[in-house]
matplotlib code that plots the C-alpha trace (Angstrom):
import matplotlib.pyplot as plt

x = [1.6, 1.3, 0.4, -0.2, 2.2, -0.4, -2.6, -2.2, -3.9, -7.2, -7.3, -6.3, -9.1, -11.6, -11.0, -11.9, -15.0, -16.3, -16.3, -16.7, -19.7, -21.3, -20.8, -21.9, -25.2, -25.7, -25.0, -27.6, -30.2, -32.3, -34.2, -37.5, -38.0, -41.4, -43.2, -43.1, -39.4, -38.6, -40.1, -37.4, -34.8, -36.4, -35.4, -31.8, -32.1, -33.5, -30.5, -28.2, -29.6, -29.5, -25.8, -25.3, -27.2, -24.9, -21.7, -22.8, -24.2, -20.9, -19.1, -21.5, -21.0, -17.4, -18.5, -22.1, -22.7, -26.1, -27.0, -29.5, -26.6, -24.3, -26.4, -27.3, -23.9, -22.2, -24.5, -23.4, -19.8, -20.3, -22.0, -19.5, -16.2, -15.7, -14.3, -17.2, -19.4, -22.3, -22.0, -22.1, -25.1, -26.9, -26.2, -27.5, -30.7, -31.5, -30.6, -33.0, -35.9, -34.9, -34.6, -38.1, -39.4, -37.7, -38.9, -42.5, -42.4, -40.9, -43.6, -46.5, -45.1, -44.4, -47.8, -49.6, -47.4, -48.4, -44.7, -45.8, -47.4, -46.0, -43.1, -42.1, -44.3, -41.4, -39.5, -42.5, -42.9, -39.2, -39.7, -42.7, -40.8, -37.9, -40.4, -41.5, -37.8, -37.0, -39.9, -38.5, -35.1, -36.8, -38.7, -35.8, -33.4, -35.6, -34.9, -31.1, -30.3, -32.2, -33.6, -36.9, -38.7, -37.4, -38.2, -41.8, -42.5, -41.1, -43.2, -46.3, -45.2, -44.6, -48.0, -49.8, -49.2, -50.9, -54.3, -53.3, -55.4, -53.4, -49.9, -50.0, -48.7, -46.0, -44.8, -44.7, -42.7, -40.2, -39.7, -39.6, -38.1, -40.4, -43.4, -41.7, -39.4, -36.0, -32.4, -33.6, -35.7, -32.7, -30.5, -33.0, -33.8, -30.1, -29.5, -32.3, -31.2, -27.5, -27.4, -30.6, -32.3, -29.2, -28.4, -32.0, -32.3, -29.0, -30.3, -33.6, -31.8, -29.5, -32.4, -34.3, -31.4, -30.7, -34.4, -34.5, -31.6, -33.0, -36.6, -35.8, -37.5, -41.3, -43.2, -46.6, -49.5, -50.5, -47.7, -45.9, -42.1, -40.2, -37.1, -35.4, -34.5, -31.3, -28.4, -28.2, -24.4, -22.9, -25.6, -28.3, -25.7, -24.4, -27.9, -28.0, -24.7, -26.1, -29.2, -26.9, -24.8, -27.9, -29.1, -25.8, -26.1, -29.6, -28.5, -25.6, -27.7, -30.3, -27.5, -25.9, -29.1, -30.9, -28.3, -29.3, -29.9, -29.5, -32.5, -32.1, -31.5, -34.6, -36.1, -38.6, -40.1, -40.8, -43.9, -43.9, -43.0, -45.9, -46.8, -45.1, -45.5, -43.7, -41.6, -43.4, -43.7, -45.7, -48.0, -50.8, -51.1, -50.8, -53.5, -55.8, -55.7, -56.7, -59.6, -60.9, -63.7, -62.6, -65.3, -67.1, -69.9, -68.2, -64.8, -61.8, -60.9, -57.2, -57.8, -59.7, -57.0, -54.3, -56.3, -56.9, -53.1, -52.4, -54.9, -53.4, -49.9, -51.1, -52.8, -49.6, -47.7, -50.2, -51.4, -49.7, -52.0, -55.1, -54.8, -55.4, -56.1, -52.6, -51.0, -53.2, -51.9, -55.3, -55.5, -58.0, -59.4, -60.1, -56.5, -55.7, -58.3, -56.9, -53.4, -54.6, -56.8, -54.0, -51.6, -54.1, -55.0, -51.3, -50.5, -53.7, -53.3, -49.6, -50.1, -53.1, -51.0, -48.1, -50.3, -51.9, -48.8, -46.3, -43.2, -40.9]
y = [-7.7, -10.8, -14.0, -16.4, -15.2, -13.2, -10.1, -7.7, -6.5, -5.9, -9.5, -10.9, -9.0, -9.8, -13.5, -13.4, -11.2, -12.6, -9.1, -10.4, -12.5, -9.6, -7.1, -9.7, -10.1, -6.4, -6.0, -8.5, -6.8, -4.3, -1.3, -0.9, 2.2, 3.7, 7.0, 6.5, 5.6, 9.0, 7.8, 5.1, 7.7, 8.4, 5.0, 5.8, 9.4, 8.0, 5.7, 8.7, 10.9, 7.9, 7.6, 11.3, 10.9, 8.1, 10.0, 13.4, 11.7, 9.9, 13.2, 14.9, 12.1, 13.1, 16.2, 15.6, 14.8, 13.2, 14.6, 17.4, 19.5, 19.1, 18.3, 21.9, 23.2, 20.5, 21.6, 25.2, 24.0, 22.3, 25.3, 27.9, 26.3, 23.1, 23.8, 23.4, 22.1, 24.3, 22.9, 19.3, 19.9, 21.7, 18.9, 16.4, 18.4, 19.1, 15.6, 14.2, 16.3, 15.4, 11.7, 11.6, 13.5, 11.2, 8.1, 9.3, 10.1, 6.7, 5.0, 6.7, 6.2, 2.5, 2.1, 3.7, 1.6, -1.6, -2.4, -4.6, -7.3, -10.8, -11.6, -8.4, -8.7, -9.0, -6.2, -3.9, -4.9, -4.2, -0.8, 0.0, -1.1, 1.2, 4.1, 3.3, 3.2, 6.5, 8.2, 6.6, 8.2, 11.5, 11.3, 10.0, 12.6, 15.6, 15.8, 15.4, 19.2, 19.6, 23.0, 24.4, 23.6, 20.0, 19.4, 20.5, 18.9, 15.6, 16.0, 16.3, 13.6, 11.0, 11.7, 10.7, 6.9, 7.1, 6.7, 3.5, 0.6, -1.8, -0.9, 2.9, 3.3, 0.6, 2.5, 5.8, 4.3, 2.8, 6.2, 8.3, 5.9, 7.4, 9.7, 12.8, 13.8, 14.0, 12.7, 9.1, 10.1, 11.7, 8.7, 6.3, 8.3, 8.8, 5.0, 4.3, 7.0, 6.1, 2.4, 0.4, 2.1, 2.3, -1.4, -2.5, -0.1, -1.2, -4.7, -3.9, -1.7, -4.6, -7.0, -4.5, -3.9, -7.6, -8.4, -5.5, -7.0, -10.5, -9.6, -6.7, -3.4, -3.5, -1.9, -0.4, -2.5, -2.1, 0.4, -0.1, -0.2, 2.2, 0.0, -3.2, -1.6, 0.0, -2.1, -1.5, -1.6, 0.7, 2.7, 3.1, 3.6, 6.6, 8.0, 7.5, 9.2, 12.3, 12.4, 12.1, 15.0, 17.1, 16.1, 17.2, 20.6, 21.0, 19.9, 22.3, 25.2, 24.6, 24.4, 27.6, 29.6, 28.2, 26.9, 25.2, 27.6, 27.5, 27.5, 28.3, 25.4, 23.6, 24.6, 21.9, 24.4, 27.1, 27.5, 25.9, 28.3, 29.6, 27.8, 24.6, 21.8, 18.7, 18.4, 18.7, 14.9, 14.5, 17.4, 15.2, 13.3, 16.6, 18.3, 15.2, 15.2, 18.9, 18.3, 15.1, 15.5, 14.9, 12.3, 10.0, 7.9, 8.1, 7.0, 9.4, 11.0, 10.3, 6.6, 6.5, 8.5, 6.2, 3.1, 4.5, 5.3, 1.7, 0.3, 2.4, 1.3, -2.4, -1.7, -0.4, -3.4, -6.0, -4.3, -6.9, -9.5, -7.3, -6.2, -9.6, -8.1, -6.7, -10.2, -10.9, -7.7, -5.9, -2.4, -2.0, 1.5, 1.2, 1.0, 3.9, 6.0, 5.1, 6.2, 9.5, 10.3, 9.6, 11.8, 14.7, 14.4, 14.4, 17.5, 19.5, 18.7, 19.6, 22.9, 23.8, 23.0, 25.1, 28.1, 27.7, 27.4, 29.1, 27.8, 28.2]
z = [14.3, 12.2, 13.9, 11.0, 8.3, 6.4, 6.9, 9.8, 12.9, 11.1, 9.8, 13.2, 14.9, 12.1, 12.5, 16.2, 16.0, 12.7, 11.2, 7.6, 8.5, 10.4, 7.5, 5.0, 6.9, 7.1, 3.4, 2.6, 4.8, 2.9, 4.2, 2.3, 0.0, -0.2, 0.5, 4.2, 4.5, 6.1, 9.4, 9.8, 10.8, 14.2, 15.7, 14.9, 16.3, 19.5, 19.8, 19.0, 21.8, 24.2, 23.5, 24.1, 27.4, 28.6, 27.7, 29.1, 32.2, 32.9, 32.6, 35.1, 37.6, 38.1, 39.9, 41.1, 44.8, 45.6, 49.0, 49.8, 51.3, 48.3, 45.2, 44.3, 45.2, 42.9, 40.0, 40.7, 40.6, 37.3, 35.8, 37.0, 37.8, 35.8, 32.3, 29.8, 32.7, 31.6, 28.1, 29.3, 31.6, 28.8, 26.4, 28.9, 29.5, 25.8, 24.6, 27.2, 25.7, 22.2, 23.0, 24.4, 21.4, 18.9, 20.7, 20.8, 17.0, 16.4, 18.5, 16.8, 13.3, 13.8, 15.4, 12.4, 10.0, 11.9, 12.5, 15.4, 13.2, 12.8, 13.2, 15.0, 18.1, 20.6, 18.7, 19.3, 23.0, 23.7, 22.1, 24.3, 27.4, 26.4, 26.3, 29.9, 30.9, 29.2, 31.0, 34.2, 33.4, 33.0, 36.3, 38.4, 37.0, 37.6, 41.3, 41.1, 40.9, 44.2, 43.3, 44.2, 41.0, 40.9, 44.6, 44.5, 41.1, 42.4, 45.6, 43.4, 41.0, 43.8, 45.2, 42.0, 42.4, 45.9, 44.3, 42.3, 43.7, 45.9, 44.7, 45.1, 48.7, 47.9, 44.8, 46.7, 49.5, 47.0, 45.3, 48.4, 50.9, 53.5, 54.0, 52.6, 49.8, 51.4, 51.5, 51.1, 48.0, 46.4, 47.1, 45.7, 42.6, 42.0, 42.2, 39.8, 37.4, 37.1, 37.9, 37.7, 34.7, 32.5, 33.0, 32.2, 29.3, 27.7, 27.9, 26.1, 23.6, 22.7, 22.3, 20.3, 17.9, 17.5, 16.8, 14.3, 12.4, 12.4, 11.6, 9.2, 8.8, 8.4, 5.6, 6.0, 4.9, 1.2, 0.4, -2.8, -2.8, -5.1, -5.4, -4.3, -1.0, 0.4, 1.7, 5.4, 5.3, 4.3, 2.4, 5.1, 7.8, 5.7, 5.8, 9.6, 9.8, 8.0, 10.3, 13.3, 12.0, 11.6, 15.1, 16.5, 14.9, 16.2, 19.7, 19.8, 18.5, 21.2, 23.8, 22.8, 22.3, 25.4, 27.9, 31.1, 34.0, 37.7, 40.1, 43.8, 46.2, 47.4, 50.8, 51.9, 54.4, 51.8, 49.6, 46.2, 43.4, 41.3, 38.1, 39.1, 36.5, 35.3, 32.2, 28.9, 28.2, 31.5, 30.7, 29.1, 32.5, 34.4, 32.4, 32.4, 36.2, 36.2, 33.6, 35.2, 37.8, 41.4, 41.9, 39.4, 40.9, 44.2, 42.9, 43.2, 39.9, 40.3, 40.8, 37.5, 35.6, 36.9, 36.0, 32.5, 32.1, 33.1, 30.6, 27.8, 28.7, 28.7, 25.3, 23.8, 25.1, 23.8, 20.6, 18.4, 19.8, 19.8, 16.1, 14.5, 11.1, 10.8, 10.8, 7.7, 6.0, 6.6, 8.1, 10.9, 11.0, 14.7, 15.6, 13.2, 15.0, 18.4, 17.3, 15.8, 18.8, 21.2, 19.2, 18.9, 22.6, 23.7, 21.5, 22.6, 26.3, 26.2, 24.4, 26.7, 29.8, 28.5, 27.8, 31.3, 33.4, 31.1, 29.4, 32.5]

ax = plt.figure().add_subplot(projection="3d")
ax.plot(x, y, z, "-o")
ax.set_aspect("equal")
plt.show()
């Protein structure tokens, strides 16, 4: 194909999508080199596992049926009858865990490097919102197999917001669609998981990536650079390609060694299985609710915990405006202490909960 007497298909397409201008911009962009540069890879890894989630989720949708009568049977069909269905479901499950892990590492590393300081305030805020959305993905997807563990874990999980002042009952009704976890709950969580959350998340991911390209990659305060920086295109993209390849190898290894299993179909009238607990990334909240006193000065303990979680979420969202020293290129030890304490608490509470309830 030649529409103007010169060049070919590549040139014709390039003229219409401004490929040369885009690559020129990316070539001029530099990724800083310093002793903490390693931590930059976790943003790209989070994106990689998100892409894996989208692709594997679409493939699962071809066979999944979102009703209490058919959901578990359709999962059984995927696992036993559909060619490579067990592989796709295992990839979807493990990539979800790895995506949350990579995002948490990315969050804490950028927090400690003060990547939220001017002019990257909005970049940081879109990242925090993506964390909330990813946790929403995890919560809404947990019930979809409609097995016993998922059913009772969701029943417990949807009871927690009840104690949130003013909004609690409204949130529970939105999630459950009634007083109990049932067909309406499955339908609503399915709609959130496969339609609403992906659309919203893709929007925020796009904004986050664009802002990252415009603002550039942040360097920690006071850290000396070891070179002029790496061109983003193609040099740093090659590095991302290597990390994505390693991530693929890790994912496949986990899938082959620990494939997804099948739990029995949920029976709402049966007793909850022993040792029921949420996924590992919700264990800090789960364990905090167990540790916290049931009453504090006449106030229900769950109410206090939910308020504290809300305050911490608001703190993460607004930290660029709270840490005023960072915009002056000064490290505030208070915010470093907050980040370290939060990390230590999350790890300790998760490990303690796993030891208490078991890894199952």
